[in-house]
C-alpha positions in Angstrom: -7.8 -14.4 -1.2 -7.8 -10.7 -2.3 -4.0 -10.9 -2.5 -4.3 -13.2 -5.5 -6.4 -10.7 -7.4 -3.9 -7.9 -6.4 -0.9 -10.0 -7.8 -2.8 -11.0 -11.0 -0.6 -8.6 -12.9 2.3 -10.9 -12.0 0.4 -14.1 -12.6 -0.5 -13.0 -16.1 3.1 -12.1 -16.9 4.2 -15.6 -15.7 1.2 -17.6 -16.9 3.4 -20.1 -18.7 5.3 -20.9 -15.6 2.2 -21.1 -13.4 0.3 -22.9 -15.9 2.9 -25.7 -16.3 3.2 -26.0 -12.6 -0.6 -26.3 -12.1 -0.7 -28.9 -14.9 2.0 -30.9 -13.2 0.1 -30.6 -9.9 -2.9 -31.9 -11.4 -1.1 -35.0 -12.9 0.5 -35.6 -9.5 -2.9 -35.4 -7.8 -4.3 -38.0 -10.2 -1.3 -40.3 -10.1 -1.3 -40.2 -6.3 -4.7 -42.0 -6.4 -3.1 -45.0 -8.2 -1.3 -46.6 -5.3 -4.4 -46.8 -3.2 -6.4 -48.3 -6.1 -3.6 -50.9 -6.6 -3.6 -51.8 -2.9 -7.4 -52.2 -3.0 -7.0 -54.6 -6.0 -4.2 -56.4 -4.1 -6.5 -56.9 -1.1 -9.4 -58.1 -3.2 -7.1 -60.6 -5.1 -5.8 -62.0 -1.9 -9.4 -62.4 -0.5 -10.6 -63.9 -3.7 -7.3 -66.1 -3.9 -6.5 -64.9 -7.5 -3.2 -63.3 -6.7 -0.3 -64.8 -8.6 3.3 -63.8 -9.3 2.7 -62.0 -12.5 -0.1 -60.0 -11.0 1.9 -59.1 -8.0 4.9 -57.9 -10.2 2.4 -55.8 -12.1 1.1 -54.2 -8.9 4.6 -53.5 -7.6 5.9 -52.1 -11.0 2.9 -49.9 -11.3 3.4 -48.4 -7.7 7.2 -47.9 -8.3 6.6 -46.2 -11.7 4.0 -43.9 -10.2 6.3 -43.0 -7.4 9.2 -42.1 -9.8 7.0 -40.0 -12.1 5.5 -38.2 -9.1 9.0 -37.7 -7.7 10.2 -35.8 -10.9 6.9 -33.9 -11.4 7.2 -32.6 -7.8 10.7 -31.3 -8.4 9.7 -29.6 -11.5 6.6 -27.8 -10.2 8.5 -26.8 -7.0 11.2 -25.3 -9.2 8.8 -23.3 -11.3 6.5 -22.1 -8.5 9.2 -21.1 -6.1 11.4 -19.7 -8.8 8.4 -17.4 -9.8 7.8 -16.3 -6.2 11.5 -15.5 -5.8 11.3 -13.4 -8.9 8.2 -11.5 -7.6 10.2 -10.7 -4.5 13.1 -9.3 -6.6 10.6 -7.1 -8.5 8.9 -5.8 -5.4 12.2 -5.0 -3.7 13.4 -3.2 -6.9 10.1 -1.2 -7.0 10.4 -0.4 -3.4 13.9 0.9 -3.8 13.0 3.0 -6.7 10.1 4.4 -4.6 12.3 5.2 -1.7 14.8 7.2 -3.7 12.2 9.0 -5.7 10.2 10.2 -2.8 10.7 13.8 -1.2 12.0 14.3 2.4 8.5 14.5 3.8 7.9 10.8 2.9 11.0 9.9 4.8 10.0 12.0 7.7 6.8 10.1 7.9 8.3 6.5 7.6 11.3 5.6 9.7 14.3 3.9 8.2 13.6 0.8 10.3 10.1 0.7 9.1 11.0 1.0 5.5 13.5 -1.8 6.0 10.9 -4.1 7.6 8.6 -3.6 4.6 11.3 -4.4 2.2 12.3 -7.6 4.0 9.6 -9.2 6.1 6.6 -7.9 4.2 8.1 -8.7 0.8 8.9 -12.1 2.1 5.3 -12.7 3.3 4.0 -11.6 -0.2 6.7 -13.8 -1.9 5.5 -16.7 0.2 1.9 -16.2 -0.8 2.9 -16.2 -4.5 4.8 -19.5 -4.0 3.7 -21.6 -1.1 0.3 -20.0 -1.2 -0.4 -20.9 -4.7 1.0 -24.2 -4.2 -1.3 -25.1 -1.2 -4.3 -23.5 -2.8 -4.0 -25.4 -6.2 -2.6 -28.6 -4.8 -5.1 -28.7 -2.1 -8.1 -27.9 -4.5 -7.0 -30.4 -7.2 -6.1 -33.3 -4.7 -9.2 -32.6 -2.7 -11.4 -32.6 -5.8 -9.8 -35.8 -7.1 -10.0 -37.6 -3.9 -13.6 -36.5 -3.2 -14.6 -37.5 -6.8 -13.1 -41.0 -6.2 -14.7 -41.3 -2.8 -18.2 -40.4 -4.2 -17.4 -42.8 -7.2 -16.7 -45.6 -4.7 -19.6 -45.0 -2.3 -21.3 -41.7 -2.4 -23.3 -42.5 0.9 -20.0 -43.1 2.8 -18.5 -40.1 1.2 -21.4 -37.8 2.5 -21.0 -39.4 6.0 -17.3 -38.6 6.3 -17.8 -34.9 5.2 -20.3 -34.1 8.0 -17.6 -32.3 10.1 -16.3 -30.2 7.3 -18.7 -27.2 7.2 -17.9 -26.6 10.9 -14.2 -26.8 10.2 -14.5 -24.2 7.4 -16.4 -21.7 9.6 -13.7 -22.1 12.3 -10.9 -21.6 9.7 -12.6 -18.5 8.4 -12.8 -17.0 11.9 -9.1 -17.8 12.5 -8.1 -16.3 9.2 -9.9 -12.9 10.1 -8.1 -12.9 13.5 -4.7 -13.8 11.9 -5.0 -10.9 9.3 -5.4 -8.3 12.0 -2.8 -9.9 14.3 -0.2 -10.3 11.8 -0.5 -6.7 10.5 -0.2 -5.5 14.1 2.9 -7.8 14.6 4.4 -6.3 11.5 3.9 -2.7 12.8 5.6 -3.7 16.1 8.5 -5.2 14.0 9.0 -1.9 12.1 9.2 -0.1 15.5 11.7 -2.6 16.5 13.7 -2.1 13.4 13.5 1.8 13.9 14.7 1.3 17.5 17.6 -0.8 16.4 18.5 1.7 13.7 18.4 4.7 16.0 20.5 2.8 18.6 23.3 1.8 16.1 23.4 5.3 14.4 23.5 7.1 17.8 25.6 4.6 19.7 28.3 7.3 20.2 26.0 9.8 21.6 24.4 7.1 23.9 27.7 6.1 25.2 29.0 9.6 25.5 26.1 10.6 27.7 26.0 7.5 29.7 22.5 6.6 28.4 23.1 2.9 28.0 20.8 1.9 30.8 18.0 4.3 29.8 18.1 3.3 26.1 18.4 -0.3 27.2 15.1 0.0 28.9 13.4 1.6 25.9 14.7 -1.2 23.7 13.4 -3.8 26.2 10.0 -2.3 26.2 9.9 -2.4 22.3 11.2 -5.9 22.4 8.5 -7.0 24.8 5.7 -5.3 22.9 7.0 -7.1 19.6 7.2 -10.4 21.4 3.7 -10.0 22.7 2.3 -9.1 19.3 4.0 -12.2 17.8 2.7 -14.3 20.6 -0.8 -13.4 19.5 -0.1 -14.5 16.1 1.5 -17.8 17.2 -1.5 -18.5 19.4 -3.9 -18.1 16.5 -1.4 -20.3 14.4 -1.6 -22.9 17.0 -5.4 -23.3 16.7 -5.2 -24.4 13.0 -3.6 -27.9 13.5 -5.8 -29.0 16.3 -8.8 -28.0 14.4 -7.7 -30.0 11.3 -6.7 -33.0 13.5 -10.0 -33.0 15.3 -11.9 -32.9 11.9 -9.7 -35.6 10.3 -10.2 -37.8 13.4 -13.8 -37.4 13.4 -14.0 -38.1 9.7 -12.0 -41.3 10.1 -14.3 -42.5 12.9 -17.2 -41.9 10.7 -15.5 -43.7 7.8 -14.7 -46.8 9.9 -18.2 -47.0 11.4 -20.0 -46.4 8.1 -17.6 -48.5 6.1 -17.9 -51.4 8.6 -21.8 -51.2 8.3 -21.6 -51.3 4.4 -19.2 -54.3 4.5 -21.5 -56.1 7.0 -24.5 -55.7 4.8 -22.6 -56.7 1.7 -22.9 -53.4 -0.3 -19.0 -52.9 -0.1 -16.1 -55.3 -0.3 -13.2 -55.3 2.2 -10.9 -54.3 -0.6 -13.0 -51.3 -1.6 -13.1 -50.3 2.1 -9.5 -50.5 2.4 -9.0 -48.4 -0.6 -11.7 -45.9 0.6 -9.8 -45.6 4.0 -6.6 -45.1 2.2 -8.1 -42.3 0.0 -9.3 -40.8 3.3 -5.7 -40.5 4.2 -5.3 -38.6 1.0 -7.6 -36.0 2.3 -5.3 -35.2 5.2 -3.1 -33.1 2.9 -5.8 -31.0 1.3 -7.2 -30.2 4.8 -3.8 -29.2 6.1 -3.2 -27.3 2.8 -6.5 -25.5 3.3 -5.4 -24.3 6.8 -1.9 -23.6 5.8 -3.1 -21.7 2.8 -5.4 -19.5 4.9 -2.5 -18.7 7.2 -0.1 -17.8 4.4 -2.7 -15.8 2.5 -3.7 -13.8 5.5 -0.2 -13.0 6.3 0.4 -12.1 2.6 -2.6 -9.8 2.4 -1.6 -7.8 5.6 2.0 -7.5 4.3 0.8 -6.4 0.7 -1.4 -3.8 2.3 1.6 -2.3 4.0 3.5 -2.5 0.7 0.6 -0.7 -1.0 0.9 2.2 1.5 4.4 2.8 0.0 3.5 2.2 -3.6 0.5 4.4 -3.4 2.3 7.3 -1.8 2.8 10.2 -4.0 5.6 12.8 -3.8 4.5 16.2 -2.7 5.8 17.4 -6.1 6.4 15.3 -9.3 9.6 15.7 -11.2 9.5 18.1 -14.1 10.4 17.4 -17.6 12.5 20.5 -18.3 15.9 19.4 -19.7 17.5 22.8 -20.3 18.6 25.4 -17.7 20.4 28.6 -18.5 22.4 29.3 -15.4 23.7 32.5 -16.9 20.4 34.0 -16.0 19.7 35.5 -12.5 18.2 33.4 -9.7 15.0 34.9 -8.5 13.4 33.9 -5.2 10.0 35.0 -4.3 8.7 33.0 -1.3 5.5 34.4 0.1 4.9 31.7 2.7 6.2 28.1 3.3 5.0 25.7 5.9 6.2 22.1 6.6 3.4 19.4 6.5 1.3 19.2 9.7 2.6 22.6 10.9 0.7 25.8 11.0 3.7 28.1 11.7 5.4 29.3 8.6 9.1 28.3 8.3 9.7 31.2 5.8 7.6 34.4 5.0 8.2 37.1 2.5 11.6 36.0 1.4 12.5 37.9 -1.9 15.8 38.4 -3.5 17.7 38.1 -6.8 21.1 36.4 -7.1 22.9 37.4 -10.4 24.7 34.7 -12.3 28.3 34.0 -11.3 27.9 35.7 -7.9 27.9 34.5 -4.3 25.1 34.9 -1.8 25.6 34.5 1.9 22.9 33.6 4.4 23.2 33.9 8.1 21.0 34.0 11.1 20.2 32.5 14.4 19.6 28.8 14.8 16.0 28.0 13.6 15.8 31.3 11.4 15.1 29.2 8.2 18.5 29.0 6.6 18.4 25.3 5.9 14.8 25.5 4.7 15.7 28.1 2.2 18.5 26.0 0.8 16.2 23.0 0.4 13.6 25.1 -1.4 16.2 26.6 -3.7 17.6 23.1 -4.4 14.0 22.1 -5.3 13.7 19.4 -2.6 10.4 20.8 -1.3 7.4 22.1 -3.3 6.6 25.8 -2.9 2.9 26.5 -3.2 2.9 30.2 -2.2 5.6 31.8 -4.3 8.0 30.9 -7.0 11.7 30.2 -7.5 13.0 30.4 -11.0 16.2 30.7 -12.9 15.6 33.2 -15.7 12.3 32.2 -17.0 12.5 28.6 -15.8 10.8 27.6 -12.5 13.0 25.4 -10.5 10.2 22.9 -10.0 9.8 22.3 -13.8 13.4 20.9 -14.0 13.8 17.1 -14.4 15.8 15.2 -11.7 18.6 14.6 -14.0 19.0 18.4 -14.9 18.7 19.4 -11.3 21.5 17.0 -10.2 23.7 18.1 -13.0 23.1 21.9 -12.5 22.8 22.1 -8.7 25.1 20.6 -6.1 24.1 20.6 -2.5 26.5 20.0 0.5 24.4 19.4 3.5 25.3 20.4 7.1 25.2 16.7 8.1 27.4 15.0 5.4 26.6 11.4 4.6 29.4 9.0 3.6 28.8 5.5 2.3 30.7 2.5 3.6 33.3 2.6 0.7 36.7 4.0 0.1 37.3 7.7 0.3 37.9 7.8 -3.5 34.5 6.1 -4.1 32.7 8.6 -1.9 34.3 11.6 -3.6 33.5 10.1 -7.1 29.9 9.4 -6.1 28.4 12.2 -8.2 30.6 11.6 -11.1 31.4 7.8 -11.3 33.8 8.0 -14.3 36.0 10.8 -13.1 39.7 10.1 -13.3 41.9 9.9 -10.1 43.5 13.2 -11.1 40.1 14.8 -11.1 39.4 13.3 -7.7 42.7 14.5 -6.3 42.1 18.0 -7.6 38.8 18.2 -5.9 40.2 16.9 -2.7 42.9 19.5 -2.8 40.4 22.2 -3.3 38.5 21.0 -0.3 41.7 20.9 1.8 41.3 17.2 2.6 44.2 15.8 0.3 46.8 16.0 3.0 44.6 14.4 5.6 43.9 11.5 3.1 47.5 10.9 2.5 48.2 10.6 6.2 45.9 7.6 6.5 47.2 4.2 6.0 45.6 3.3 2.7 45.2 6.9 1.4 42.4 7.3 -1.1 41.6 3.6 -0.7 40.9 3.9 3.0 37.5 2.3 3.9 35.5 5.0 5.9 33.1 2.6 7.6 29.3 3.1 7.8 28.3 6.8 7.6 32.2 7.6 7.6 32.4 6.6 11.3 36.2 6.4 11.1 36.5 10.1 10.1 36.2 13.2 12.1 33.3 15.6 11.5 35.6 18.1 9.7 37.0 15.3 7.5 33.6 14.1 6.5 32.5 17.7 5.7 35.6 18.2 3.5 35.1 14.9 1.7 31.5 16.0 1.1 32.6 19.3 -0.4 35.2 17.5 -2.6 32.3 15.4 -3.9 30.4 18.4 -4.8 33.3 20.2 -6.4 34.1 17.2 -8.5 30.5 17.4 -10.0 31.4 20.9 -11.0 27.8 22.2 -11.0 26.8 25.6 -12.1 25.1 26.2 -8.8 26.7 25.2 -5.5 24.8 25.3 -2.1 26.7 25.0 1.1 24.4 24.3 4.1 26.7 25.3 6.9 29.2 22.7 5.3 32.1 24.3 7.0 30.7 24.1 10.6 33.2 21.4 11.8 36.2 23.0 10.0 38.6 25.2 11.8 38.8 28.9 10.7 42.2 28.6 9.0 41.0 25.6 7.0 37.7 27.4 6.2 39.7 30.4 4.9 41.7 28.1 2.6 38.6 26.4 1.2 36.9 29.7 0.6 40.0 31.1 -1.1 40.0 27.9 -3.3 36.4 28.6 -4.2 37.1 32.0 -5.5 39.5 30.5 -7.9 37.6 27.5 -9.0 34.1 29.1 -9.0 34.7 32.6 -10.1 32.4 32.1 -13.0 29.8 30.0 -11.1 26.9 30.8 -8.7 27.3 29.9 -5.0 25.0 30.1 -2.0 26.7 29.7 1.3 24.9 29.2 4.6 27.1 29.6 7.7 27.2 30.4 11.3 30.6 32.0 10.9 30.4 35.5 9.5 33.9 35.1 8.0 32.6 32.5 5.6 30.2 34.9 3.9 31.9 38.3 4.2 33.4 38.0 0.7 29.9 37.3 -0.8 28.4 39.9 -3.3 25.2 39.9 -1.1 24.4 38.7 2.3 21.0 37.9 3.7 20.2 38.0 7.5 17.3 35.8 8.5 15.2 36.1 11.7 12.1 34.0 12.3 11.9 32.9 8.7 12.0 36.5 7.2 14.9 38.7 5.9 15.7 41.4 8.4 18.8 42.7 6.7 20.3 42.6 3.3 23.4 43.8 1.5 27.2 43.4 1.1 29.4 43.1 4.2 30.5 46.8 4.4 26.7 47.9 4.3 25.7 45.5 7.0 28.7 46.5 9.2 27.6 50.1 8.9 24.0 49.3 10.1 25.2 48.1 13.5 22.7 45.4 13.6 22.8 41.7 14.5 25.3 40.9 11.7 27.8 43.5 12.9 27.5 42.3 16.5 28.2 38.8 15.5 31.2 39.7 13.3 32.9 41.6 16.3 32.0 38.8 18.7 33.5 36.2 16.5 36.6 38.2 15.8 37.0 38.7 19.6 36.5 34.9 20.0 39.0 34.1 17.3 41.6 36.4 19.0 41.1 34.4 22.2 41.7 31.2 20.5 44.8 32.5 18.9 46.2 33.4 22.4 45.2 37.1 22.6 44.3 39.0 25.7 41.5 41.5 25.9 42.3 44.5 27.9 40.6 47.8 28.1 38.3 47.0 25.2 41.4 46.6 22.8 43.1 43.5 21.5 46.7 43.2 22.8 48.9 40.3 21.7 49.9 38.2 24.6 49.9 34.9 26.2 46.7 33.1 27.5 46.0 32.6 31.1 45.1 29.0 30.4 
């Protein structure tokens, strides 16, 4: 029942709708007693031989009128109640979506995509049902039960007490089943979340699975998850199955007591046959309240377990709350002073003692081995993670004080794993600037060296790229993502190894375009290719989360460190790719032995 108090905010906002529905339920409950009363009168008039045509017509018209009114009222209260529950579902889904997009990356690392999808579908549906069907069964069962019991006690209070003898035991059994169902349904929902996660991983990674021949292995893993989910739902079904027999047993026992006790009272003359018939028919009206009681407990326990899972999401707080600063002077230098940064649940520092200043309208290159902290640095500079030991500020403005809107307008990030939506290429490029003209979209695509590739496609800019851009190559997806960032024309552009899937010649063209388009803007480039950062005014070399070398390209080459070694190695590698032969330590143009 706790779910009703948790949803009281919604019931208060919809009190007119729920109030009207409850009033109609009460009227229906009272009118439903009329046919049994009429039948009792009819039986007594037959026994007393007082039935005539006019009286019979009155009885028939009364029953028909009541049935028609009940029909209309049932339609109206169902429309009101279920309409309110569907509206609650829409509100909860909207709140969930707003929560999903407002949370930081740590939140999405904790909850899998499939888990969040399960909460937004199955759990919301269970809460929605509690606000509709649950309220219906609770109110209708209570009102109908109260009216029927009142009439039964008014007819013969002794017989009413007799037929209620099995009810306390039934209530106790129902309470036990409700406790079991709450725990079992919560467990089933958790297994359903894991199943959703497994399906999501399988679909998004289907290319890798097929490329590595892991269909059988992944199929076995999926089968295990399916079996566990099936077993968890079987437990719920087993508990569900106990409700109906319990109710039927109680009803049967009550009817047995009713017939036995009623026959005795008729025999001794304290009750007429017509009244006993009416009493027995009213007993039939108790079947629905008893079923409603069991069904209500079922729905409420499911809804309570589901609402608790939704509360886990609603109560989650981001690691940092958006700031309120709306102004950012990007003509000021960017100062980064990271003393120490660790990811949640990890003791090892991802970054330590990273200090540098990036003047406005300049380019910073960041290189280093895999796992050296390059992407982590980009995330911190972009304000995606909170920094507790240190500070990142633009002039006098800490990056964490910026509002989300200001950050998205001033800072554009191109991740190393670009994400494209299942839409047209034009829509994907225009994502950050929805009202951009086609000429602006085309200009950004040309700067990202993707325009010619787009024109070679059958539908050009109107080509549907499929989910996550599955119809495009990795390099095409990266260049579309770059075009999207260039269209925003942010003051600060961060490229997180965004050219890794692009060949060296295309990379050179893109970087040359950057020099023209962004000569008055600030850029940070992370790359595993040294050629992508050699034009930068300053280059950082990271190792183990710390800066081990810093300076412009000529200075780093003169130090003969890791950077210089990688430059020479990549030049040698590029020469091989161009068909050069290495001989005697020098590069001699010639054909490849391939």
